[in-house]
N, C-alpha and C positions, 0 to 999 in steps of 0.2 A: 191137907192132901187132895181134897176134893177139888179145892177150889183151884188147885194147880192144875189138875187135870182139865177141868173145864176150859181153863185159860190156853193150854196147850190146845185143847181140840177145836178152839174157835178157826171159823173159817177165814181164811187169808184170800178170798175171790176179790177180784176187781168190782167194784159197785159205783155206778155212775155218781152216786152221791158224793162220793169222794172229790169229784170236780167242780161241785157246786161253790166250792170258796173262789173258783174263778168267775168274775161276773159275765153276765150275758152280753155286755158291750164288746168284751174282748173276742167271744166266738165269732159275733158278727162280724166285727173288722176282719179277723182271721178268713172267713168265707168271702166276704168281698174282695180283700185283697189276693187271695188264691185264684178268683175268679178273672179279675184284672191282670194277673200275671198269664195264665192263660191266652188273655185276649191280645196282649201287648209284646210279650216275650216270646222270643224264637232263637231256635239255632238253625245253624246253616245244614244243609243237605248232605253236604260232606265236609269231613268225612264221615263216612258211614257211623261210626261211632256216636257222633252228636247227634245225628237223626235218631239213632236207636235210643238215646238218652232222652231226646225231647219226647219221644213216644211213650216210653217209660214213664215220664214226668206225668202223664195223663191221670194214670191209675193211681198214682202216688197223690197227686192233688187231690182229686175227687174222693179219695178214701179218707183225707183229712175234712173235706168238707162234709163228707156224710157223718163221720165221727162229731163234727162240732156242732152240726144240726141235731144229732142225736142228744146230746148235751144239752143244748137249748129246749128241746123236746122234754127231757126230764127234769129240768129245771124250772119249766112251767106247770108242770104236774108234779107233786111231790108223792103223790100216791103212788104206791108199788104195784099198782094195776095198769092195765094198758101198754106193757111194754112192747107187745107185737105192733100195734099202731104207730109207736113212737121209731121203730125201726124202719117200718114201710114209708112212713114219711121222710125219713131221712134218706132213705134209697131214692125215691121220686124226686125229692128236692135237687139233691146231687146230678142225678140225669136231666132234669130239666134245667139246670144252671150249665151243665156241661153242653144241651142243645143251643141255649142262648148264648154262650160263648163263642160256638163255631159260627153262629148267625153274625155275630157282633165281628169276626175278624174280618168282614168286609169293611169295616170302617180303616183297617191298617193296611188294607190293598193284600190281603191275605186271602184265597179262596179257601172257602170252609171245607172240613174233611169229614164229612159225615160219620166216617168210618170210626173217628176217634171218639163218638159218642159211645160206642160200644167198648172201648177202653175204658172209658168215665165209669159205665155200669160194671165192669168186671171189677176196677178199683173199689168203686164204693162198696159193692156186695162183699169182696173180699173183707175190708177193713171191718165190715159191721158183722160178718161171720165170725172173724174173730173177736169182736166185742163180745157178741151174745155168747161167745163160749166161756168167757170169761166173768159175764153179768148173771149173778144169782137170779136175777128175775126172768131171764129168759129159758130157764131150764130148771123151774121148781117143779116139785109134785113127783108122782110115781115114776113118769120117763124122764126126769131130769139128768140123769147121768148120759143116757141114749141120746138125748137133745143134745147134750155138750159135746160128745162125741161127733156127732154128725155136724155141727157148727166147725169143729174144729177141722175134719175132713174136708167138708165144703171151703174152708179158708186156705187150707194146704192146696186143694186140686186149683183152685184160681190163683193163687199165689204162683205155683209152679207154670200155671198157663201165662200169667203176665210177664215172668221173666224170661220165657221161652224166645223171645226176640232177640233179648241180651246174649243168651246162650247161644243162639244162630249166631249172632255177628262176631261175637268172640271166637267161634269154630271158623268161622271164613276168615277170620285174620290168622288163627292158627293153622289153617289149610294153606293161605298163601304162603305163608314161610316156610310149611313143610315142602312146599311145590318147588320154591325156588332153586335153580334159577330158570325154571320154566315159569312165565309169567302169565301165560293162559293156556288150558286146555278145560277141555269140557267132558270130561270122562264121569263126573258127579254134578249132582245139582247144585253142591255147594261151591263148585268152581266157578258159578255165574253171579256168585253175591255182588262181587266188586266189578260187575261188568254191567255197561249201559248201552241199550240200543235205542238210538233217539225216536221217541214218539211210541214206542211199543214195548210190550212185556220181552224182558231176555228170555227166550228159551233154547231148548237144544234139540239137536235132530241127528239121525243117523246120516253118516255120509253115504250117499249112493255107491255101491259096488264097482262102479265104473273108475270112481275115483279115489276109492278106500285103499289103504296098504295092508290092512288086516279087518279081520271081521268086527261088527259092531265098533266102528271107529266114530266117536261123535263129533259133533262141532255145532256152532254156534250160526243159524241163519240170520243174515242182515238184510230187512227188506228196503227196496229201494221205492217204494209208491206212497210213503207216509210224507215226506217233504224235501226240500233240496237240500238239506244238511244231513241227510238218512246216513247211519254208519254206525259205529262201535266205538265203545270208549272205555278203555281199563283205567279205571278210575282211580285206584290207589295201589299200583303195582309195587313190591318190594323196592326202595327207592335207590340202594346201593347198587351201581352197575360198575363200578369201577375197577373191580378184579376182573372183568371179563372183556373180550376183545370184539365181540359180534353179536348183532341180534338177527335172528331169524323169523320171518313170516310166512306162515303156512298158510294158505287160502286156495279155496275151490270156486270157480265160475261154472256153473252147469246151464248158463244161457247159451244161445247161439251167436250172441255177440259180443266182443271183447268189453272189458270194464276199466275203466281210468279211476284209481282211487290216490287219495292223498293221503300219504303216513304223516302224522306231526308227533312229535315227541317232546314234551315239555317238562322243565324242572320248577322248583317252588318260588323260583325269584321270575318267572316268565310272566310278561305282560301278556296284553290281547293281542300285539302284533305280530303277524307271522313270521316277522324279520327277528324276533325275540326267542326261537325256538329252531329244532330241526325239523324240516319240512320237504318233502319229496313227493314226485308223481308216480305211482305203479302202474303198469299196463297189464291186466290179468286177461290173457287169452282167452278165447270162446272155448267152452266144453274143455277145461283143462283145470288141473291142480297144479299149483306152483309154489316154490319157495322162494322168497327174497332175502338176501343177506346183505347187510350191511356193518360196515366196520365201526365200531363205536368210537375211534377216533374222529371219524367224519360226521358223526352226530354230536360231538362234544364241539365241533366248529360249525353247526348249525346256525347260532346266532350271529349275526352280521357284527354286534359291535362289544360282543362278550363271548367267553365259553360257555357251554351247558355243564351245569355241574353234576356230573355222573352219582356222586354221592348223594343228591337229592332230586332225584326223578321224581315227579309228581302225577304224571299221565302219558299216555297214548292213545294217539285215536286214528281211526281210519274211515274217512268221508269219502263220497263219490265225486269225482273231479267236477261232473257237469252232468245233464240230464240225458240219461241213457236208456234204452229202451230193453230194459233189464229186469226182471223180478226182484233178484237177490243174488247174493253171493255167501259162502260158506266161510266163516273164520275158524280153520281147525286147530292151530296152535301159534303161540307165541313164545320163544325162549331165547336166551341168552348162551352163548358159548366160548 
């Protein structure tokens, strides 16, 4: 009976020695392979979900690198002492490799994103926190249970922080679907997630009382002092427009001079040529708010050699037509009717 009790009472906690059956060369190859993946692999910036997943891969990759380094450290020292040093070395190694991979990206004609090193740090620390919570060496002694809980809380908090961008992106897509047939509004910060303003961060501002239709009406300011292609892009609007008849652009020009804008709408098949999309010129009078209404059948006939697919719309842009002596215009709303 006593033997059965002792067997049932044995600890089932994870111990790094369980991984010692895997040879060190495997862990070294894994670390090198993951580092090379960060340097040479990449996803496009759009759709936004791919960019978000690429950023999410940083903490995942460097969490694995930190754990692999930790296993190598434990294999080098079979002693059950020095666990804190092993965890610290694993963390610093992961961060150092993260910095080196960012520097090495210049070899692949990509600009280093040094903010990604902070993502690497979070991923490494998160993985090590969960490992420490499961590693009996890291929380032995009188305060063992309290330390284990601390490691778990730290791991959960970091995991929540790491997953926040993915949650925001998914919320942005959900918001886009809920707003439809409104393609753009600036009522909430999340409305700006799928909007790009060339060369500057996308922000929102209260429409001046002179032009507003109701109190606290919001718009996105589109500055003209950035470069010649200054404008705004709705990067991933809801793609299926074929049930609607019109598109309405609502904009404000607070400047003392008129502004000419070019509206372009393209589908997934559109090439870079202007004649392969809908394109038209808008004139926004000085110190005024205006609505521009376009029949979607006209939009469909925009390309010269084919019809625009109104079930596969992939973007809408408003850019300035030429150099004008104006500071900015405000995009208030874009919707289908």
